C-alpha positions as CSV (number, residue, x, y, z in Angstrom):
1,X,66.0,30.9,6.1
2,X,62.9,32.2,4.2
3,X,64.9,34.2,1.6
4,X,63.5,33.1,-2.0
5,X,64.3,35.2,-5.0
6,X,65.6,34.3,-8.3
7,X,68.4,36.9,-8.9
8,X,69.3,35.5,-12.2
9,X,65.7,36.1,-13.8
10,X,65.4,39.1,-12.0
11,X,64.5,42.0,-13.9
12,X,65.3,44.6,-10.8
13,X,68.7,43.5,-9.1
14,X,67.8,46.1,-6.6
15,X,65.1,44.0,-5.0
16,X,67.5,41.4,-4.1
17,X,69.1,43.8,-1.5
18,X,66.1,45.4,-0.5
19,X,64.4,41.9,0.3
20,X,67.4,40.9,2.1
21,X,67.4,44.1,4.3
22,X,63.6,43.6,4.7
23,X,64.1,40.1,6.4
24,X,66.9,41.3,8.5
25,X,64.7,43.7,10.1
26,X,62.0,41.2,10.9
27,X,63.8,38.6,12.3
28,X,65.1,38.7,16.0
29,X,68.7,38.7,16.6
30,X,70.2,35.4,17.4
31,X,73.2,35.2,19.9
32,X,76.3,33.7,18.6
33,X,76.3,31.0,21.3
34,X,72.9,29.8,19.5
35,X,74.7,29.3,16.2
36,X,77.7,27.9,17.3
37,X,76.3,25.7,19.9
38,X,78.0,26.9,23.1
39,X,77.2,25.7,26.7
40,X,73.6,24.7,27.2
């Protein structure tokens, strides 16, 4: 998780949402079994 943004000291609160969207688009989708730890 590479999201680093100090939302408390931010002058522009909209950047928080913008950067979250930006990173969500860049990352490949992860299957639920990889997160939960299903059968190998």
